[in-house]
TIMI-823576 format. One record per residue (C-alpha): chain; x, y, z. Coordinates in pm, whole numbers. Example, Ala and Ser with C-alpha at 12.3 -4.5 7.8 and 13.67 -1.06 7.14 Angstrom:
TIMI-823576
<site c="A" xx="1230" yy="-450" zz="780"/>
<site c="A" xx="1367" yy="-106" zz="714"/>
***
This chain:
TIMI-823576
<site c="A" xx="9681" yy="9772" zz="9855"/>
<site c="A" xx="10022" yy="9658" zz="9729"/>
<site c="A" xx="10332" yy="9547" zz="9917"/>
<site c="A" xx="10666" yy="9532" zz="9737"/>
<site c="A" xx="11010" yy="9398" zz="9816"/>
<site c="A" xx="11279" yy="9525" zz="9581"/>
<site c="A" xx="11656" yy="9548" zz="9581"/>
<site c="A" xx="11683" yy="9375" zz="9914"/>
<site c="A" xx="11487" yy="9650" zz="10088"/>
<site c="A" xx="11127" yy="9635" zz="10200"/>
<site c="A" xx="10889" yy="9898" zz="10069"/>
<site c="A" xx="10543" yy="9887" zz="10221"/>
<site c="A" xx="10251" yy="10084" zz="10081"/>
<site c="A" xx="10000" yy="10027" zz="10360"/>
<site c="A" xx="9900" yy="10106" zz="10715"/>
<site c="A" xx="10095" yy="9943" zz="10995"/>
<site c="A" xx="9818" yy="9702" zz="11090"/>
<site c="A" xx="9778" yy="9575" zz="10733"/>
<site c="A" xx="10151" yy="9529" zz="10696"/>
<site c="A" xx="10162" yy="9318" zz="11011"/>
<site c="A" xx="9879" yy="9105" zz="10876"/>
<site c="A" xx="10077" yy="9014" zz="10563"/>
<site c="A" xx="10432" yy="9000" zz="10691"/>
<site c="A" xx="10371" yy="8893" zz="11050"/>
<site c="A" xx="10225" yy="8554" zz="10962"/>
<site c="A" xx="10480" yy="8298" zz="10842"/>
<site c="A" xx="10423" yy="8262" zz="10470"/>
<site c="A" xx="10046" yy="8299" zz="10523"/>
<site c="A" xx="10024" yy="8477" zz="10189"/>
<site c="A" xx="10249" yy="8433" zz="9888"/>
<site c="A" xx="10353" yy="8722" zz="9663"/>
<site c="A" xx="10283" yy="8767" zz="9294"/>
<site c="A" xx="10553" yy="8825" zz="9032"/>
<site c="A" xx="10428" yy="9052" zz="8755"/>
<site c="A" xx="10743" yy="9139" zz="8558"/>
<site c="A" xx="11082" yy="8997" zz="8457"/>
<site c="A" xx="11236" yy="9201" zz="8739"/>
<site c="A" xx="11092" yy="8930" zz="8967"/>
<site c="A" xx="10999" yy="9176" zz="9237"/>
<site c="A" xx="10762" yy="9005" zz="9483"/>
<site c="A" xx="10441" yy="9199" zz="9536"/>
<site c="A" xx="10161" yy="9128" zz="9782"/>
<site c="A" xx="9850" yy="9251" zz="9603"/>
<site c="A" xx="9512" yy="9256" zz="9772"/>
<site c="A" xx="9217" yy="9118" zz="9577"/>
<site c="A" xx="9054" yy="9460" zz="9612"/>
<site c="A" xx="9346" yy="9641" zz="9442"/>
<site c="A" xx="9294" yy="9763" zz="9082"/>
<site c="A" xx="9609" yy="9576" zz="8976"/>
<site c="A" xx="9473" yy="9240" zz="9091"/>
<site c="A" xx="9273" yy="9174" zz="8776"/>
<site c="A" xx="9574" yy="9232" zz="8549"/>
<site c="A" xx="9835" yy="9021" zz="8731"/>
<site c="A" xx="10070" yy="8845" zz="8486"/>
<site c="A" xx="9964" yy="8496" zz="8379"/>
<site c="A" xx="10152" yy="8223" zz="8195"/>
<site c="A" xx="10049" yy="8229" zz="7828"/>
<site c="A" xx="9855" yy="7950" zz="7658"/>
<site c="A" xx="10081" yy="7667" zz="7539"/>
<site c="A" xx="10068" yy="7332" zz="7362"/>
<site c="A" xx="10352" yy="7080" zz="7405"/>
<site c="A" xx="10391" yy="6700" zz="7416"/>
<site c="A" xx="10493" yy="6504" zz="7723"/>
<site c="A" xx="10705" yy="6187" zz="7745"/>
<site c="A" xx="10405" yy="5971" zz="7647"/>
<site c="A" xx="10329" yy="6183" zz="7341"/>
<site c="A" xx="10021" yy="6321" zz="7520"/>
<site c="A" xx="9939" yy="6688" zz="7450"/>
<site c="A" xx="9983" yy="6914" zz="7753"/>
<site c="A" xx="9819" yy="7256" zz="7732"/>
<site c="A" xx="9695" yy="7532" zz="7960"/>
<site c="A" xx="9382" yy="7322" zz="8009"/>
<site c="A" xx="9595" yy="7045" zz="8162"/>
<site c="A" xx="9696" yy="7274" zz="8449"/>
<site c="A" xx="9366" yy="7459" zz="8494"/>
<site c="A" xx="9280" yy="7480" zz="8864"/>
<site c="A" xx="9607" yy="7315" zz="8963"/>
<site c="A" xx="9930" yy="7427" zz="9124"/>
<site c="A" xx="10241" yy="7341" zz="8926"/>
<site c="A" xx="10618" yy="7378" zz="8924"/>
<site c="A" xx="10789" yy="7472" zz="8598"/>
<site c="A" xx="11152" yy="7388" zz="8521"/>
<site c="A" xx="11390" yy="7366" zz="8224"/>
<site c="A" xx="11638" yy="7085" zz="8161"/>
<site c="A" xx="11768" yy="6841" zz="7899"/>
<site c="A" xx="11800" yy="6467" zz="7926"/>
<site c="A" xx="12173" yy="6436" zz="7859"/>
<site c="A" xx="12277" yy="6706" zz="8107"/>
<site c="A" xx="12543" yy="6577" zz="8348"/>
<site c="A" xx="12614" yy="6892" zz="8547"/>
<site c="A" xx="12320" yy="7090" zz="8681"/>
<site c="A" xx="12023" yy="6877" zz="8578"/>
<site c="A" xx="12085" yy="6575" zz="8804"/>
<site c="A" xx="12058" yy="6804" zz="9107"/>
<site c="A" xx="11738" yy="6951" zz="8969"/>
<site c="A" xx="11602" yy="6602" zz="8905"/>
<site c="A" xx="11667" yy="6508" zz="9267"/>
<site c="A" xx="11497" yy="6826" zz="9388"/>
<site c="A" xx="11193" yy="6770" zz="9169"/>
<site c="A" xx="11177" yy="6408" zz="9281"/>
<site c="A" xx="11134" yy="6543" zz="9633"/>
<site c="A" xx="10843" yy="6756" zz="9512"/>
<site c="A" xx="10692" yy="6458" zz="9329"/>
<site c="A" xx="10716" yy="6239" zz="9638"/>
<site c="A" xx="10573" yy="6508" zz="9867"/>
<site c="A" xx="10262" yy="6544" zz="9649"/>
<site c="A" xx="10236" yy="6198" zz="9494"/>
<site c="A" xx="9878" yy="6162" zz="9619"/>
<site c="A" xx="9772" yy="6518" zz="9534"/>
<site c="A" xx="9618" yy="6537" zz="9185"/>
<site c="A" xx="9603" yy="6915" zz="9216"/>
<site c="A" xx="9985" yy="6947" zz="9202"/>
<site c="A" xx="10191" yy="6890" zz="8885"/>
<site c="A" xx="10547" yy="6935" zz="8760"/>
<site c="A" xx="10620" yy="7059" zz="8407"/>
<site c="A" xx="10983" yy="7015" zz="8299"/>
<site c="A" xx="11057" yy="7167" zz="7958"/>
<site c="A" xx="11349" yy="7038" zz="7754"/>
<site c="A" xx="11580" yy="7306" zz="7619"/>
<site c="A" xx="11716" yy="7057" zz="7364"/>
<site c="A" xx="11399" yy="6955" zz="7174"/>
<site c="A" xx="11596" yy="6864" zz="6862"/>
<site c="A" xx="11726" yy="6561" zz="7057"/>
<site c="A" xx="11473" yy="6523" zz="7338"/>
<site c="A" xx="11180" yy="6379" zz="7146"/>
<site c="A" xx="10902" yy="6192" zz="7324"/>
<site c="A" xx="11079" yy="5856" zz="7301"/>
<site c="A" xx="11394" yy="5992" zz="7460"/>
<site c="A" xx="11199" yy="6168" zz="7732"/>
<site c="A" xx="11003" yy="5850" zz="7802"/>
<site c="A" xx="11328" yy="5660" zz="7849"/>
<site c="A" xx="11455" yy="5936" zz="8080"/>
<site c="A" xx="11131" yy="5918" zz="8279"/>
<site c="A" xx="11160" yy="5540" zz="8319"/>
<site c="A" xx="11521" yy="5566" zz="8432"/>
<site c="A" xx="11450" yy="5839" zz="8688"/>
<site c="A" xx="11127" yy="5734" zz="8852"/>
<site c="A" xx="10915" yy="6004" zz="8689"/>
<site c="A" xx="10543" yy="5942" zz="8748"/>
<site c="A" xx="10370" yy="6028" zz="8422"/>
<site c="A" xx="10048" yy="6154" zz="8578"/>
<site c="A" xx="10239" yy="6386" zz="8812"/>
<site c="A" xx="10549" yy="6497" zz="8625"/>
<site c="A" xx="10532" yy="6593" zz="8257"/>
<site c="A" xx="10857" yy="6611" zz="8059"/>
<site c="A" xx="10771" yy="6846" zz="7775"/>
<site c="A" xx="10906" yy="6887" zz="7425"/>
<site c="A" xx="10806" yy="7095" zz="7125"/>
<site c="A" xx="10941" yy="7367" zz="6902"/>
<site c="A" xx="11247" yy="7542" zz="7043"/>
<site c="A" xx="11111" yy="7891" zz="6975"/>
<site c="A" xx="10793" yy="7812" zz="7169"/>
<site c="A" xx="10986" yy="7678" zz="7468"/>
<site c="A" xx="11227" yy="7969" zz="7471"/>
<site c="A" xx="10940" yy="8217" zz="7448"/>
<site c="A" xx="10761" yy="8049" zz="7736"/>
<site c="A" xx="11076" yy="8066" zz="7947"/>
<site c="A" xx="11144" yy="8430" zz="7871"/>
<site c="A" xx="10800" yy="8587" zz="7848"/>
<site c="A" xx="10578" yy="8366" zz="8064"/>
<site c="A" xx="10803" yy="8231" zz="8340"/>
<site c="A" xx="11055" yy="8519" zz="8338"/>
<site c="A" xx="11335" yy="8263" zz="8334"/>
<site c="A" xx="11670" yy="8354" zz="8182"/>
<site c="A" xx="11805" yy="8036" zz="8026"/>
<site c="A" xx="12178" yy="8036" zz="8089"/>
<site c="A" xx="12459" yy="7796" zz="8164"/>
<site c="A" xx="12599" yy="7825" zz="8516"/>
<site c="A" xx="12845" yy="7539" zz="8456"/>
<site c="A" xx="13045" yy="7698" zz="8174"/>
<site c="A" xx="13010" yy="7381" zz="7967"/>
<site c="A" xx="12738" yy="7483" zz="7723"/>
<site c="A" xx="12813" yy="7520" zz="7356"/>
<site c="A" xx="12596" yy="7693" zz="7098"/>
<site c="A" xx="12236" yy="7765" zz="7198"/>
<site c="A" xx="12193" yy="7484" zz="7451"/>
<site c="A" xx="12099" yy="7670" zz="7769"/>
<site c="A" xx="11941" yy="7567" zz="8095"/>
<site c="A" xx="11878" yy="7701" zz="8444"/>
<site c="A" xx="11849" yy="7597" zz="8807"/>
<site c="A" xx="11538" yy="7814" zz="8849"/>
<site c="A" xx="11211" yy="7654" zz="8957"/>
<site c="A" xx="10891" yy="7855" zz="8918"/>
<site c="A" xx="10578" yy="7803" zz="9127"/>
<site c="A" xx="10252" yy="7876" zz="8943"/>
<site c="A" xx="9913" yy="7892" zz="9110"/>
<site c="A" xx="9571" yy="7763" zz="9007"/>
<site c="A" xx="9517" yy="8068" zz="8784"/>
<site c="A" xx="9858" yy="8046" zz="8611"/>
<site c="A" xx="10007" yy="8331" zz="8813"/>
<site c="A" xx="10370" yy="8315" zz="8932"/>
<site c="A" xx="10385" yy="8287" zz="9311"/>
<site c="A" xx="10743" yy="8183" zz="9380"/>
<site c="A" xx="11091" yy="8153" zz="9226"/>
<site c="A" xx="11350" yy="7914" zz="9371"/>
<site c="A" xx="11700" yy="7778" zz="9317"/>
<site c="A" xx="11644" yy="7409" zz="9257"/>
<site c="A" xx="12004" yy="7325" zz="9341"/>
<site c="A" xx="11966" yy="7451" zz="9700"/>
<site c="A" xx="11792" yy="7212" zz="9944"/>
<site c="A" xx="11658" yy="7497" zz="10160"/>
<site c="A" xx="11491" yy="7656" zz="9859"/>
<site c="A" xx="11328" yy="7323" zz="9772"/>
<site c="A" xx="11201" yy="7298" zz="10131"/>
<site c="A" xx="11051" yy="7644" zz="10087"/>
<site c="A" xx="10896" yy="7546" zz="9753"/>
<site c="A" xx="10723" yy="7245" zz="9910"/>
<site c="A" xx="10595" yy="7462" zz="10193"/>
<site c="A" xx="10466" yy="7722" zz="9948"/>
<site c="A" xx="10284" yy="7460" zz="9741"/>
<site c="A" xx="10099" yy="7360" zz="10058"/>
<site c="A" xx="10010" yy="7724" zz="10120"/>
<site c="A" xx="9851" yy="7745" zz="9775"/>
<site c="A" xx="9668" yy="7415" zz="9826"/>
<site c="A" xx="9524" yy="7540" zz="10155"/>
<site c="A" xx="9402" yy="7866" zz="10008"/>
<site c="A" xx="9175" yy="7718" zz="9740"/>
***
């Protein structure tokens, strides 16, 4: 059984009672996002498509401490993925404030992480990211600022998180691109939510959705 929302219109492939079960309870179940179209789909565990739901690819990057962070680091955990760079003065400070809210909400929850990927790895090495973390209250065990090869980060953004790196400020030059998008990933590395990190209401919704995933373990 699959439920889809596309193009602003609701398309339900189900009986009326089943539809009420999913959509009548306030965020009782989160959708899956299987393609770059970012169409939310409610897929029952009994559906044939369930076993082939899109998952974030394996990865290997370094955090601000120089510690390797891989797919094993997030196994069985909920995490929020974002893209930024340390010297950003336009969009990124708002994203940092939003992610600080997430960090504070789940400071005592080891099953929730934040992975922020630099889009300027040529400058944002581990030392620079460590300084950024110290200046912005980033808790190393909770919030990983990640660097690595540019092509790996860009591929992760495009193919795993379905994030289009772009500059909404009009101030970017060359290939330096970033985004306000925050991506919620569940314990099995499946995308369960996409949010605008510059909008407080969306961050409220992200925090609520993280709690939904925590409760459904």
